[in-house]
N, C-alpha and C positions, 0 to 999 in steps of 0.2 A: 448419556449422550454418545453418539457414534464417533468413531475415530475420525471420519471425514469431517464432521461438524467441528470437532475439536481443532482439526488442522485449519479449517477455514477461519476460526476465531483467532488462532495464533497468527496466521498469515495476515489477517486484517490488523491485528495489534502491531505487528512488525511494520507494516506499511504506514500506519498512523505514526509510529515512533520515528521512522525515517523521515517522513515528510515534516513532522513537527520539529524535529531537531535541525533539519536543514533550514527551515524557515526561521527558527530561532537563531541559528548560527549567523544568518544574514540580516538579522534585525527586522524581519518582516512581521508586522502585526496586521492580522486580517480584520478589516472592518467591513462587514457585508454591504454597507451602504456605499463604500468607496471602491468596491470591486465591480467592474462592469461585467456583463454577461459573457463577453468574449474571454476575459481572464478566468472567469469561473469555469467555463467549458474547458479551457486549456488545463487548469488545475485538475479537473475531473479526469481528463485524458491521461495526464501524467500519473495520477494515482492509480488509475485502472491499469496502465502499462506496468507500473511497479508491482501491482497485485498479481498480474499475469506472470511476470518474471519470477516472482517468489514462488508462486504455485508450480510453475514448470520446473523450477530448481528443486523444490522439495519432492515433487513427484518422481523426478529422475533419481534423486537420492534414495527414495523408498524402493524404487524399482531395482537399483543397484544393490541394495541391502538384501532383497529377496533372491537375487541370483547367486 
C-alpha cells in the first residue's frame, strides 16, 4: 500500500474517532430514521471540513520534516 493511501486511512480513522467521541460525549445517538436530510448534510459537511483540516495539517508537518 502506498504511503499516501496509508495516510488517507489514518486520517479517516482520526476523523471518525473525533466525531464519534464528540457525539458520545454529548450523549448523541444517531438513528438514521430520526435525522432529517438537512442534519445529515450538515454532519457530512462538518466531517469533510475536519478531514480537510487533518489532511492540511499532516501535509504541512510532512513538508516541514522534509525541509
